[in-house]
C-alpha positions, 0 to 999 in steps of 0.5 A: 500500500502506498504511504505518501505520509512517510517521513524523510530527513526528519520532516513530514512529506506533503500529503498526496491525495488518493492512491497511485492512480491519482499520482499517475493522472497528476503526472500525465496532466503535467506532461505534454503528451498525445492521448495515445501516449498517455494511455500507453504510459498509464498502462505501463505504470499500472502494470508496475503497480500490479506487479508490486501488489502481487509481491506485496512491495510498496512502490514508494519503498521499491529499490533498484533491485525490485526494478531489476526484477521487474525488468527481467519479468518483462523480458520473459513476457510474451507479446500478445500480438507476436507471441514472442518475448518483448523486445529490448526497446519495448522493455526500455520504453516501459522502464522509461515511463516508470522512471518519469513517473518516479521523477514526478514523485521525487519532485513532489517529495513523496520519496527521496530518489528514483529507484529506476535510475540505478536499475539495469535497463536493456541496451537498445541499438539506437541505430536500428528500428524494428519497423518494416519499411517500404521502398518508393515503388511499394509506396507507389503500389500502395497509393495505386491500390487506394486509387483503384478502390471504389465504394463509400470510404474510397475517397477517405482512404485515398486521403488518409494514405496520401497524408501518410505517404506525402507528409510522413505523419504519425498515425496519432497526428493523422487521426487527430486532424480536424477539418478546421486544421486545413488552411493556406499559408503564403500560397501553400495549402497547409495542415496544422496539427499537434505533434509529439511533445504537444508542439503545434506544427504546420506542414504543406500539402502536396498537390496530390494530397490536396487533391485527394483531401478536396475530393474526399471533402467534396464527396463527404459534403455531398453525402451530408447535403451541405457545402464543403465550408459547412463541414466541421469536426474530425477530418477523417470520419467513419460512416457514422461520423465518428473520428477514424481510429488508429486501428482502422488506419492499421487495417487500411494500410495492411489491406491495401498493401496486400491488394498491392502485392507487397510481400510484407503486408502483414507486418506493415503499419502506418509507421512504415510510410513514415520511414519511407518518407524519411528514406525517400526524402534523403535519397532525393537529396533533401538535407537531413535538417529539413527532413528532421524538421518535417518529421518533428524530431528533436534529435537528428539521430532519430531521423537518421534511424528512419533513413533505411538507405543511409548505409548505401555506399552510393551515398558515401561522401568519399565519392563527392570528395573524389569528384571535387578533387577531379574537377579541381585538377581539371 
């Protein structure tokens, strides 16, 4: 059982209302996170609290040894989707969420130190991503499959895939878009959204994406017997008018990939298109910092990890140096 009133350094700690769930909600309210990330962190902390309860460990008295034991338990846990043990990256992410939760409690003076700090976390290769990527030809095939679709949701699906492919949006960013987020800026068609970290961002719509979005909104307005300017609410909606959810987008990507004959269709995700966006942009000579800005990455190393073609010897700078030397020698 949590005991926020425990004493430290001879002085009483400030009272913390409620139990661990209240601590968690207070922590999440103080973080700029998407709703999807909030839910994930909530599950991560809940799993730790359940593990502690099963072993009669007070989370406020847990040590790094307890966290180490929990980490080993996570490493032996089988993922429901794959049936394989959780990856080091997944274990590291869950412990990272737990560490952030404890940091919050330390700031509240509910305990003296974060027990996760001294724990043994799995080593994660920061230069590797488990996401299955797509080649430019495969992205083209996916878009062609969407173009060939007919039916009441075809226009919406084309708009969703175009936004993922041409802008490299995260799935959470895509489904959070509202009609009101569309606009213009200095002659560019644009879309505004809240990115990771709660930062408001704006991206340009390519002519192809703008056409797909306009066609979808025109069809949607006609079905509702209103004009396009009268449309409100979520940009991408279901047949009942509800906001499209991430699970539907996952299913859409895989269904279209299967139709397109992409061998790895069952392993693809919306994030595969985000990786393809980074790889293709870099292959086309877009500077790393511009790709980083477009993707909303705080660290350029993250952008480099998304670039699946970064180790291609065709891009070895030795060639550029040699060519420049050859030109100087005339």
